[in-house]
C-alpha positions as CSV (number, residue, x, y, z in Angstrom):
1,M,-94.1,28.5,-58.8
2,V,-96.5,27.3,-61.2
3,M,-96.0,23.9,-63.2
4,G,-94.2,25.1,-66.9
5,E,-93.2,28.3,-65.8
6,L,-89.4,29.4,-66.9
7,E,-86.9,29.8,-63.9
8,Q,-83.5,30.7,-64.4
9,E,-80.6,32.5,-62.0
10,A,-78.0,35.3,-62.3
11,E,-75.7,36.9,-60.1
12,L,-77.1,40.3,-60.9
13,L,-80.3,41.1,-61.7
14,V,-80.6,45.1,-63.4
15,I,-84.3,46.3,-63.1
16,G,-84.3,49.2,-65.6
17,S,-82.4,49.7,-68.8
18,G,-82.1,53.6,-68.5
19,P,-78.6,55.1,-68.1
20,G,-78.0,53.7,-64.7
21,G,-79.2,50.4,-65.6
22,Y,-77.5,49.7,-68.4
23,A,-74.5,51.6,-67.2
24,A,-74.5,49.2,-64.5
25,A,-75.1,46.0,-66.2
26,F,-72.4,46.8,-68.4
27,R,-69.5,47.5,-66.2
28,A,-70.8,44.4,-64.3
29,A,-70.3,42.2,-67.4
30,D,-67.2,43.8,-67.5
31,L,-66.0,42.6,-64.3
32,G,-66.7,39.1,-65.3
33,L,-70.4,38.9,-63.6
34,D,-73.2,36.9,-65.3
35,V,-75.8,39.7,-65.6
36,T,-79.6,39.9,-66.6
37,M,-81.5,43.3,-67.3
38,V,-85.4,43.6,-67.3
39,D,-87.2,46.3,-68.4
40,P,-90.9,46.8,-70.1
41,A,-88.8,48.5,-73.1
42,Q,-87.5,46.1,-76.3
43,R,-84.4,47.7,-76.1
44,P,-82.3,49.5,-73.3
45,G,-82.2,53.1,-73.2
46,G,-84.8,54.2,-70.9
47,V,-86.9,57.8,-70.9
48,C,-83.4,59.4,-71.4
49,L,-83.1,57.8,-74.9
50,Y,-86.7,57.8,-76.1
51,K,-88.4,60.6,-74.0
52,G,-86.2,62.9,-72.8
53,C,-82.8,64.1,-72.8
54,I,-82.5,62.6,-76.8
55,P,-85.3,63.6,-78.4
56,S,-85.5,67.1,-76.5
57,K,-81.8,67.8,-77.9
58,T,-82.6,66.4,-81.1
59,F,-85.2,69.6,-81.4
60,L,-83.7,71.9,-79.4
61,F,-80.6,71.7,-81.9
62,L,-83.0,72.3,-84.6
63,A,-84.8,75.2,-82.7
64,E,-81.0,76.7,-82.3
65,L,-80.2,76.5,-86.1
66,I,-83.5,78.6,-86.5
67,H,-82.4,81.1,-84.0
68,D,-78.9,80.9,-85.6
69,A,-80.5,81.9,-89.0
70,R,-82.5,84.7,-87.9
71,R,-79.3,86.1,-85.7
72,A,-77.7,85.9,-89.0
73,E,-79.9,88.5,-90.4
74,R,-77.7,91.6,-88.7
75,M,-74.6,90.0,-89.8
76,G,-75.6,90.1,-93.3
77,I,-77.0,87.2,-94.2
78,T,-80.8,86.4,-94.6
79,F,-82.0,83.0,-94.9
80,D,-85.8,82.3,-96.2
81,K,-88.2,81.5,-93.8
82,P,-87.9,77.9,-92.4
83,R,-90.5,75.5,-93.7
84,I,-91.6,73.0,-90.8
85,D,-91.8,69.3,-92.0
86,L,-93.1,67.4,-89.0
87,K,-93.1,64.1,-90.6
88,A,-89.6,64.8,-91.4
89,L,-88.7,65.9,-88.0
90,R,-90.2,63.2,-86.2
91,E,-88.5,60.7,-88.7
92,W,-85.3,62.6,-87.8
93,K,-85.7,61.9,-84.2
94,A,-86.7,58.2,-84.5
95,N,-83.7,57.8,-86.6
96,V,-81.5,59.1,-83.8
97,I,-83.2,57.1,-81.1
98,D,-83.0,53.9,-83.4
99,T,-79.3,54.4,-83.8
100,M,-78.4,54.8,-80.7
101,A,-81.0,52.1,-79.1
102,D,-79.5,49.7,-81.7
103,G,-76.0,50.6,-80.4
104,L,-77.3,49.5,-76.7
105,V,-78.5,46.1,-78.4
106,S,-75.2,45.4,-80.0
107,L,-73.2,46.4,-76.5
108,S,-75.2,44.3,-74.7
109,N,-74.8,41.1,-77.1
110,R,-71.0,41.7,-77.0
111,R,-70.8,41.7,-73.0
112,G,-73.0,38.8,-72.9
113,V,-75.7,40.9,-70.8
114,Q,-79.1,39.0,-71.5
115,L,-81.8,41.5,-72.3
116,L,-85.4,40.4,-71.1
117,Q,-88.9,42.3,-72.1
118,G,-90.7,42.5,-69.2
119,R,-91.7,44.0,-65.5
120,A,-90.2,42.7,-62.6
121,Q,-91.5,42.1,-59.4
122,F,-89.6,41.3,-56.2
123,E,-90.5,38.3,-54.5
124,S,-87.8,38.1,-51.4
125,A,-84.8,39.4,-50.7
126,N,-83.1,37.5,-53.7
127,T,-86.2,36.2,-55.9
128,A,-88.2,38.2,-58.7
129,R,-91.3,37.5,-60.5
130,L,-91.2,38.6,-64.3
131,H,-94.6,39.9,-65.7
132,D,-95.1,39.6,-69.6
133,C,-91.9,37.9,-70.4
134,E,-90.4,34.8,-71.6
135,V,-88.8,34.2,-68.2
136,S,-91.3,33.7,-65.3
137,H,-88.9,34.0,-62.3
138,I,-85.4,35.2,-61.6
139,K,-83.0,33.6,-58.4
140,F,-80.2,36.2,-58.1
141,R,-77.4,36.9,-56.0
142,H,-77.4,40.8,-56.0
143,A,-80.1,43.5,-57.6
144,I,-79.7,46.7,-58.8
145,I,-83.3,49.1,-59.1
146,A,-82.7,51.4,-61.7
147,T,-86.4,52.0,-62.4
148,G,-86.2,55.7,-62.9
149,S,-89.4,58.2,-62.9
150,R,-91.9,59.8,-64.3
151,P,-93.6,63.1,-65.0
152,I,-96.1,64.7,-62.4
153,P,-99.4,65.5,-63.8
154,F,-101.3,68.5,-62.8
155,P,-103.9,67.7,-59.9
156,G,-106.9,66.1,-61.4
157,T,-105.6,65.8,-64.2
158,D,-103.6,62.7,-65.8
159,F,-101.7,62.4,-69.2
160,K,-104.1,60.6,-72.0
161,P,-101.9,59.3,-75.3
162,G,-102.8,62.2,-77.6
163,G,-104.4,64.4,-74.7
164,R,-104.1,68.1,-75.2
165,I,-102.6,68.2,-71.5
166,M,-99.2,66.8,-72.1
167,S,-96.5,65.6,-69.9
168,S,-92.8,66.1,-71.5
169,S,-93.2,62.8,-73.4
170,G,-96.1,64.0,-74.9
171,A,-94.7,67.3,-75.9
172,L,-92.1,65.3,-77.9
173,A,-94.2,63.3,-79.6
174,L,-94.6,66.4,-81.7
175,A,-97.8,65.5,-82.7
176,D,-98.3,69.4,-84.2
177,V,-97.3,72.8,-83.5
178,P,-100.3,74.2,-81.3
179,Q,-101.2,78.2,-82.3
180,S,-101.0,78.6,-78.4
181,L,-99.3,76.6,-75.6
182,L,-99.2,76.8,-72.2
183,I,-96.4,75.6,-70.2
184,V,-97.1,74.8,-66.3
185,G,-93.6,75.3,-64.7
186,G,-90.3,77.2,-64.9
187,G,-87.7,74.7,-64.7
188,Y,-85.5,73.7,-67.5
189,V,-88.1,70.8,-68.9
190,G,-90.4,73.2,-69.1
191,L,-87.8,76.1,-70.6
192,E,-86.0,73.8,-73.3
193,L,-89.6,72.7,-74.7
194,G,-91.1,76.6,-74.8
195,T,-87.7,77.0,-77.1
196,V,-88.6,74.3,-79.3
197,Y,-92.5,75.0,-79.8
198,A,-91.5,78.9,-79.8
199,A,-89.1,78.2,-82.7
200,L,-91.3,76.0,-84.6
201,G,-94.0,78.8,-84.3
202,S,-96.0,78.4,-81.0
203,R,-97.0,81.6,-79.0
204,V,-95.6,80.2,-75.6
205,S,-97.1,81.3,-72.6
206,L,-95.3,80.3,-69.6
207,V,-97.0,80.3,-65.4
208,E,-94.3,79.9,-62.6
209,L,-95.6,79.5,-59.2
210,E,-92.3,81.3,-57.7
211,G,-91.1,85.0,-58.4
212,R,-88.6,83.6,-60.6
213,L,-87.8,80.9,-63.0
214,L,-84.9,78.2,-62.3
215,S,-85.3,78.3,-58.8
216,G,-82.0,76.8,-57.5
217,V,-79.9,78.7,-60.4
218,D,-77.7,81.9,-59.5
219,A,-80.2,84.7,-60.3
220,D,-77.2,86.2,-62.7
221,L,-76.9,83.2,-64.5
222,V,-80.7,82.9,-65.5
223,E,-81.1,86.5,-65.7
224,P,-79.5,86.6,-69.4
225,L,-81.6,83.7,-70.2
226,Q,-84.6,85.4,-69.5
227,R,-83.9,88.5,-71.5
228,R,-84.0,86.1,-74.4
229,L,-87.5,84.4,-73.2
230,N,-89.0,87.7,-72.9
231,T,-88.5,87.7,-76.6
232,I,-89.4,84.7,-77.8
233,F,-92.1,83.6,-75.5
234,E,-95.5,85.4,-75.9
235,S,-95.5,86.1,-72.0
236,I,-94.2,84.8,-68.8
237,H,-96.0,84.9,-65.4
238,L,-94.5,84.5,-62.5
239,K,-96.2,84.3,-59.0
240,T,-98.6,82.7,-60.6
241,K,-100.7,79.9,-59.9
242,V,-102.9,77.3,-62.2
243,A,-106.4,77.0,-60.3
244,S,-107.7,74.7,-63.0
245,L,-107.2,73.0,-66.3
246,Q,-110.1,71.4,-68.4
247,E,-109.4,69.8,-71.6
248,T,-112.3,70.7,-74.1
249,D,-112.8,69.2,-78.0
250,D,-110.9,72.2,-79.1
251,G,-108.4,73.2,-76.3
252,V,-107.9,73.8,-73.0
253,A,-109.7,75.8,-70.7
254,V,-107.2,77.5,-68.1
255,I,-108.0,79.4,-64.5
256,L,-104.7,81.5,-63.6
257,E,-104.1,83.3,-60.4
258,G,-101.6,85.8,-59.6
259,D,-99.7,88.1,-62.4
260,V,-102.4,87.9,-65.1
261,E,-104.8,90.5,-66.7
262,K,-107.0,88.0,-67.7
263,P,-107.5,84.8,-65.4
264,E,-109.8,82.8,-67.8
265,Q,-108.0,81.8,-70.9
266,R,-107.8,79.3,-73.9
267,F,-104.7,77.5,-75.1
268,D,-104.6,74.7,-77.8
269,R,-102.4,72.4,-75.8
270,V,-100.6,73.0,-72.3
271,L,-97.5,71.1,-71.2
272,V,-97.2,70.3,-67.4
273,A,-93.6,70.4,-66.5
274,I,-93.9,70.6,-62.8
275,G,-91.1,67.8,-61.5
276,R,-91.1,64.2,-61.8
277,E,-91.9,61.4,-58.9
278,V,-89.8,58.1,-58.6
279,S,-91.1,55.0,-60.1
280,V,-91.0,52.6,-57.0
281,T,-94.4,51.3,-57.1
282,D,-95.8,47.9,-57.8
283,I,-91.8,46.8,-57.8
284,G,-92.5,44.2,-54.7
285,L,-90.1,46.3,-52.2
286,E,-92.3,45.2,-49.3
287,K,-90.9,41.6,-50.1
288,T,-87.4,42.9,-49.3
289,K,-86.1,44.8,-46.6
290,V,-85.2,48.3,-48.6
291,E,-86.9,51.5,-47.3
292,L,-87.9,54.4,-48.4
293,D,-86.8,58.3,-47.5
294,D,-89.6,60.5,-45.9
295,R,-89.8,62.0,-49.7
296,G,-90.3,58.5,-51.4
297,F,-86.3,57.9,-52.3
298,I,-84.5,54.6,-51.5
299,K,-82.4,54.9,-48.8
300,V,-79.0,53.9,-50.1
301,D,-75.5,54.3,-48.2
302,D,-72.3,55.9,-50.9
303,Q,-71.9,52.5,-52.2
304,L,-75.6,52.7,-53.3
305,R,-76.4,49.6,-51.3
306,T,-79.8,50.0,-49.8
307,T,-81.4,48.5,-46.6
308,D,-81.4,45.2,-47.8
309,E,-77.6,44.4,-48.4
310,R,-78.6,42.3,-51.2
311,I,-80.2,45.3,-53.3
312,F,-78.6,48.3,-54.5
313,A,-80.3,51.3,-56.3
314,V,-79.2,53.7,-58.6
315,G,-80.3,57.0,-60.2
316,D,-83.6,58.7,-59.7
317,V,-84.9,56.8,-57.1
318,A,-82.0,57.4,-55.1
319,G,-82.6,60.9,-54.8
320,G,-80.5,63.3,-55.4
321,L,-80.2,65.3,-59.0
322,M,-82.1,63.6,-61.7
323,L,-79.7,63.4,-64.3
324,A,-78.8,60.7,-66.6
325,H,-74.8,60.9,-66.1
326,K,-75.3,60.7,-62.7
327,A,-77.3,57.6,-62.5
328,T,-74.6,56.4,-65.0
329,R,-71.8,56.9,-62.2
330,E,-74.1,55.2,-59.9
331,G,-74.5,52.6,-61.6
332,K,-70.8,51.8,-62.4
333,V,-70.0,52.4,-58.7
334,A,-72.9,49.9,-57.7
335,A,-71.8,47.1,-60.3
336,E,-68.3,47.7,-58.9
337,V,-68.9,47.3,-55.0
338,I,-70.9,44.1,-56.3
339,A,-67.8,42.9,-57.9
340,G,-65.9,43.2,-54.8
341,K,-64.1,46.6,-55.6
342,P,-63.5,49.2,-53.0
343,S,-65.5,51.8,-54.9
344,A,-67.8,54.4,-53.6
345,F,-70.1,57.4,-54.9
346,D,-67.7,60.1,-53.8
347,V,-68.2,63.3,-56.3
348,R,-67.5,67.3,-55.7
349,A,-69.1,68.5,-58.4
350,I,-72.1,67.1,-60.5
351,P,-72.6,69.2,-63.7
352,A,-76.1,70.6,-64.7
353,V,-77.1,71.6,-68.1
354,V,-80.4,73.8,-69.3
355,Y,-80.3,73.4,-73.0
356,T,-81.8,76.8,-74.2
357,D,-80.7,79.7,-75.8
358,P,-78.4,80.6,-74.0
359,Q,-77.5,77.8,-72.3
360,I,-76.8,77.5,-68.8
361,A,-74.6,75.2,-66.8
362,W,-72.9,75.0,-63.5
363,C,-71.3,72.7,-60.7
364,G,-70.2,72.6,-57.2
365,L,-71.5,75.4,-54.8
366,T,-73.6,78.3,-56.1
367,E,-73.6,81.5,-55.1
368,E,-77.0,81.7,-53.7
369,Q,-76.4,78.2,-52.0
370,A,-73.1,79.4,-50.5
371,R,-74.8,82.9,-49.4
372,A,-77.5,80.6,-47.4
373,E,-75.0,78.4,-45.4
374,K,-73.2,81.5,-44.5
375,I,-70.2,80.0,-46.7
376,P,-67.4,82.8,-47.3
377,I,-66.8,82.9,-51.1
378,K,-65.0,84.9,-53.5
379,V,-67.2,85.5,-57.1
380,L,-65.1,86.1,-59.8
381,R,-67.3,87.5,-62.9
382,F,-66.0,87.5,-66.7
383,P,-68.9,89.0,-68.9
384,W,-69.1,87.9,-72.4
385,K,-69.0,91.3,-73.9
386,F,-65.7,91.5,-72.9
387,S,-64.9,88.2,-75.0
388,G,-63.8,88.3,-78.6
389,R,-65.5,84.9,-79.8
390,A,-68.7,85.5,-78.4
391,T,-68.6,89.1,-80.1
392,T,-68.0,87.2,-83.6
393,M,-70.6,84.8,-82.7
394,G,-73.3,87.8,-82.0
395,A,-73.7,86.3,-78.6
396,P,-72.4,88.6,-75.6
397,E,-75.0,87.8,-73.1
398,G,-73.5,85.3,-71.6
399,L,-71.7,85.2,-68.4
400,T,-68.8,83.2,-66.3
401,K,-68.3,83.1,-63.1
402,I,-65.7,81.2,-60.5
403,I,-66.6,80.8,-57.1
404,A,-63.5,80.1,-54.9
405,D,-62.6,80.0,-51.1
406,P,-61.3,83.2,-50.5
407,E,-58.5,82.1,-48.3
408,T,-57.0,79.3,-50.7
409,G,-58.3,80.5,-53.6
410,R,-59.4,76.8,-54.2
411,I,-62.1,76.6,-56.6
412,V,-65.5,75.3,-55.1
413,G,-68.4,76.3,-58.2
414,V,-68.7,77.0,-61.5
415,G,-71.2,78.9,-63.6
416,I,-71.5,79.6,-66.7
417,C,-74.3,81.2,-69.2
418,G,-74.3,81.5,-72.7
419,R,-73.7,79.4,-76.2
420,N,-71.9,75.9,-76.2
421,T,-71.8,75.9,-72.3
422,E,-72.5,72.3,-72.0
423,G,-69.3,71.8,-73.3
424,L,-67.4,74.5,-71.2
425,I,-68.7,73.3,-67.8
426,S,-66.4,70.0,-68.2
427,E,-62.9,72.1,-67.0
428,G,-64.9,73.8,-63.9
429,V,-66.2,70.0,-63.1
430,L,-62.4,68.5,-63.4
431,A,-60.9,71.6,-61.5
432,I,-63.2,71.0,-58.7
433,E,-62.7,67.3,-58.5
434,I,-58.7,67.9,-58.6
435,G,-59.0,70.7,-56.1
436,A,-57.5,73.1,-58.3
437,L,-56.7,76.5,-57.3
438,A,-58.0,79.7,-59.4
439,E,-54.5,80.1,-59.9
440,D,-54.1,77.0,-61.7
441,M,-57.1,77.7,-64.3
442,A,-55.5,81.4,-64.8
443,L,-52.4,79.9,-65.6
444,S,-53.7,77.6,-68.2
445,I,-53.1,78.7,-71.0
446,H,-56.6,78.6,-73.1
447,P,-57.0,79.1,-77.3
448,H,-57.9,82.7,-78.6
449,P,-60.5,83.3,-79.5
450,T,-62.6,80.7,-77.5
451,L,-65.4,80.7,-75.2
452,S,-63.1,78.8,-73.0
453,E,-61.1,82.0,-72.6
454,T,-63.9,83.4,-70.2
455,E,-62.8,80.7,-67.9
456,G,-59.6,81.6,-67.7
457,E,-60.4,85.2,-67.5
458,A,-62.8,84.8,-65.0
459,A,-59.8,83.0,-62.9
460,E,-57.4,85.6,-64.1
461,L,-59.6,87.9,-62.0
462,Y,-58.4,86.5,-58.5
463,L,-54.9,86.9,-59.6
464,G,-55.3,90.7,-60.9
465,S,-53.9,90.0,-64.4
466,A,-57.0,89.7,-66.4
467,T,-56.4,91.1,-70.2
468,H,-59.8,92.2,-71.6
469,I,-61.6,93.3,-68.1
470,L,-60.4,95.2,-65.5
471,S,-59.3,93.3,-62.4
472,P,-60.8,94.7,-59.1
473,K,-57.3,95.0,-57.7
474,I,-56.5,97.5,-60.2
475,K,-59.6,98.8,-61.0
476,T,-60.2,102.7,-60.7
């Protein structure tokens, strides 16, 4: 250590202040540990708060308002064409972010968590060097790595600030509403942001290398969304490859290979949404015993402990689903283990939500996964065209499905496509976690008329007692 550099000690050093990091820091502090949390950002929140979950859902809510206004026309209410004030939209997003970020700072202070702005790099299994920080060195008893992930650029390009080839972060900056936008990738990020830009007035085209959107999600859940996207996107090209992207002064020149009539096209902007890679480079892992797996994720056990007994890893860097709520649970588990509590990451169902219109949510075993692994299942489907509440909302295109063990009736998976699935899926998560039977869900009274009834009636199909759809046992 250089003379004059400030060194301090901490029981727990948390590297990264996203949902996994701050959840770990807060839980550890609640359990009486002395916690220091380090991040290049000035305030906690991570990518989720500043460049991901929160800004995207802010804009998706506004897109939903626009779509609902158009939907209301056939119900007898006509609104004027929306006037888009980009400056006001950006200010609203900033206000949302600031409110939440300030709340996290307040919670950190009230819990006694020390927040340090800087970049941490391991020097050994119990010391770290802090760059661009008032504190130069930290000696710790334990550390939690929660450095998250970043968007993968298209080969041969990079994401330049203000560039026309954008990552999700660049798209959420909402510099303008381009007349034409190409989305590369048919995953949830591309579909969500495509929905936003289409609502704001862009002509959106999408290309996906696979033969379907949202690979990994059951096809019957994706079908209603695909029908909807076909009406709001200018084009969707499946089994199509982007051969090259070339940014010019006034747009992006694109060469496509596959299901397209015109291979050479030009777009005002391009959103590259082909996945994310973990942020574990340049944090000094080589100075520790931490090991990576063959996919580049940090190896952890069910207590989130790495191959270095002093160091834990949570969130995206630990592999699995790259979801904020998974990172939050993992952060809490790691903190509890460090505090000496009997804790482990032992979950049966991690919910996932695609915030498009309609939304898609699922948890537990999917139908396609069960078929691939030859797991016996009974699938119970309740189309929303039989739902009174969905009909009143003008949203009958949805579907609720329950996947159950055919012998015991135990619920092992739930999938929903439709309005407000972000909230509906929680009943499915709880059912799977407690080992509930389809009969339990069927005999739980659901209020009428609600979308939650679709879960109750899907479960009633198992008993042959559904009211608004003929059950298979009595169908003639």
